[in-house]
N, C-alpha and C positions, 0 to 999 in steps of 0.2 A: 673416355675423354678423361681426361684428369683437370680439375683446376686451373692448374696454370696454362692448361693449351688452351682452356676455352678463356682465359684474360686475357694470351696472349694474339689471338682472333679476332678478340673484342678491342683492343686496344688498336691493333692491324686497320679493321675495319676503320674506326675513328679518325685513324692519320692520314687514311685513302679517304675519306670523307672530307677531312677539314682542306687537303690537299685539294682534290675536285672542285672543291669549292671558291678556295683561292682564286683556279686558275681560270673558271667560268668569272668571277670577277673584274679579272684585269682583265683578258679579254675584250669585256662588254665596257670596261672604263675606256679602256686604248681606243675600242672604235667608236667612241662616243667625241673623246677630246679630237680624236681626228679626224672628225665631220666638221665641228666648228675650227678646226687649225685650217681646212680646205674647205671655204665656201665652195654651196653651188654654181657655176659659172651660169650668166641670166641675157636674157635678150638684149637689159637695155644699156647695159655694157661694150663696153671695145677693146678691143686688145690683141695688139701686134707684137708679138713677141717669141723670143725662141723657146723651146723646151728644154730645161735644164735639169729635171727629173722629172719620171713618169712612174706611178705606182696604180698598177689593178688591183683591185680589192671587190670582189666575186659580183663582175659586171660592170663597175663602176669603174673610173679612173680619176688617180687622183693626180695634179700636174706643180710641179712648180717652174715658174719662168726665171730668165735671166736676171731679172728686174726684183726678181723675190717673192711676186705675187704667186699666189697660190689660189687654186682651182679644182672643183670635184666636174667632170660633167658623168652624167647618171645613163644614160641613152644617146645613142644616133648612129644607126647603120646604114650604110651605103653597100649594097648586095653588088653592085659590080665592080668590087674589084674581092681582093682576097690577103686580111681577114677584114671581113667585114664592117665588123661591131670596132667605134673610135678606140675600144678601152685597150684591143689587142693589137689596133693598128698603130696609136703613134708611140715612137720612139723620141728618142734624147737627140736635143739638136736638129728635130723639125721645128719650122720657122709656122706660129699658130697665127690668123688674122680672121677675127672676125668684128662685124660693121658693127657700132651702136644701133640700137634699135633692129635689130635683124638676128636670125637664127641661123644661118646661114654660116659654117665654119671653114676655112681654106687652110688644108694644111699643104708648105710646099716643103717636099723632099727631092731632092737633087735635080733639079730644075723641073720637076713635073707636082704640080697642085692635084689636091683632091680634097674632093666636096665631102661633107658630112651635115645635117641639119640640127639645131640639137632638141632632142624628145622623139624626132624623127626616123622614119626609115626611107632611102630613098633605095626604089624597085632595081 
């Protein structure tokens, strides 16, 4: 192998390494910044609003409401429906109601109400 081929391979390897590291750093930053922009939905808050944006991300769901409020729901499962996980179930234009100091979430869609419980699984 000539020295030119060796240098070319070395430069190619270095460029690929830099691109790879850049992508990892960018994705990590993107995930962290999105996590702070969409705080976790807590038991202590009340919401009665229509969903305007839904983004499932690795088994959690990021939601923006018509009022502009943004929240993340990490886990809620209702095994009596399909899909059972809230991150797969929620859709744009669903009405979400969660009373203050309560972990129950009610989703109103097409005149039907579906219940989820924050952080829990309904059999």
